[in-house]
C-alpha positions in Angstrom: 11.4 -4.9 -4.8 9.0 -6.8 -2.6 6.7 -7.5 -5.5 9.5 -8.6 -7.7 10.7 -11.1 -5.2 7.3 -12.5 -4.4 6.4 -12.7 -8.1 9.4 -15.1 -8.4 8.0 -17.2 -5.6 4.6 -17.3 -7.1 6.0 -18.5 -10.4 7.4 -21.5 -8.6 4.5 -22.2 -6.2 1.6 -21.6 -8.6 3.3 -22.5 -11.9 2.6 -19.1 -13.4 4.8 -17.2 -15.8 6.6 -14.2 -14.3 4.4 -11.6 -16.0 1.3 -13.3 -14.6 2.8 -13.5 -11.1 3.9 -9.8 -11.3 0.3 -8.9 -12.4 -1.1 -10.8 -9.4 1.3 -9.0 -7.0 0.4 -5.6 -8.4 -3.4 -6.2 -8.3 -3.1 -7.7 -4.8 -0.9 -4.9 -3.5 -3.2 -2.2 -4.7 -6.1 -4.1 -3.1 -8.0 -4.1 -6.4 -8.2 -7.9 -6.5 -9.9 -8.6 -9.9 -9.9 -12.3 -9.1 -8.6 -13.3 -12.5 -5.6 -15.1 -10.8 -6.0 -16.7 -7.5 -3.5 -19.1 -5.7 -4.8 -22.6 -6.4 -2.3 -24.8 -4.5 -4.9 -26.4 -2.2 -2.7 -29.4 -1.3 0.0 -27.5 0.5 -1.6 -24.0 0.6 1.8 -22.5 -0.2 0.2 -19.9 -2.6 -2.3 -18.7 0.0 0.4 -18.5 2.7 2.6 -16.5 0.3 -0.3 -14.2 -0.5 -0.9 -13.4 3.2 2.8 -12.9 3.8 3.1 -10.7 0.7 0.2 -8.5 1.7 1.6 -8.0 5.2 5.0 -6.9 3.8 3.6 -4.9 0.9 0.9 -3.0 2.8 3.5 -2.2 5.5 5.8 -0.9 2.9 3.1 1.2 1.3 2.0 2.6 4.7 5.7 3.6 5.4 6.0 5.3 2.0 2.8 7.3 2.6 4.0 8.2 6.1 7.3 9.4 4.7 5.6 11.5 2.0 3.5 13.5 4.4 6.2 15.9 5.5 7.2 16.4 1.9 3.6 17.2 0.9 3.3 19.6 3.9 6.5 21.4 2.9 5.4 21.7 -0.7 2.0 23.0 0.4 3.6 25.7 2.6 5.8 26.8 -0.3 3.0 26.9 -2.8 0.8 28.8 -0.2 3.6 31.3 0.5 4.2 31.8 -3.2 0.5 32.3 -3.8 0.2 34.8 -1.0 2.9 36.9 -2.7 0.8 37.3 -5.9 -2.0 39.8 -6.5 -4.5 37.0 -6.6 -3.3 35.7 -3.2 -3.6 39.1 -1.6 -7.2 39.3 -3.0 -8.1 36.0 -1.5 -6.6 36.9 1.9 -9.4 39.4 2.4 -11.9 36.5 2.3 -10.0 34.0 4.5 
């Protein structure tokens, strides 16, 4: 949702089409940064300000998603571990752990 909103703002401030702005948001949010599209509005620096603001929101959002996924991953790991321990292969491995 954050990327969709900021892509709309980049279409206005940088005169990009929506697909290009969405591509820029995706590449920037994943910190790949190919450099194929860079905010060029040097007169008012609106694009650069939008980029910094976008990164703060997007990276905070991604950090929150990862933080929320940790308990789910742990729970899944315990379930898989318990199921594995019930198998013949799991009992065999238990001798070595």
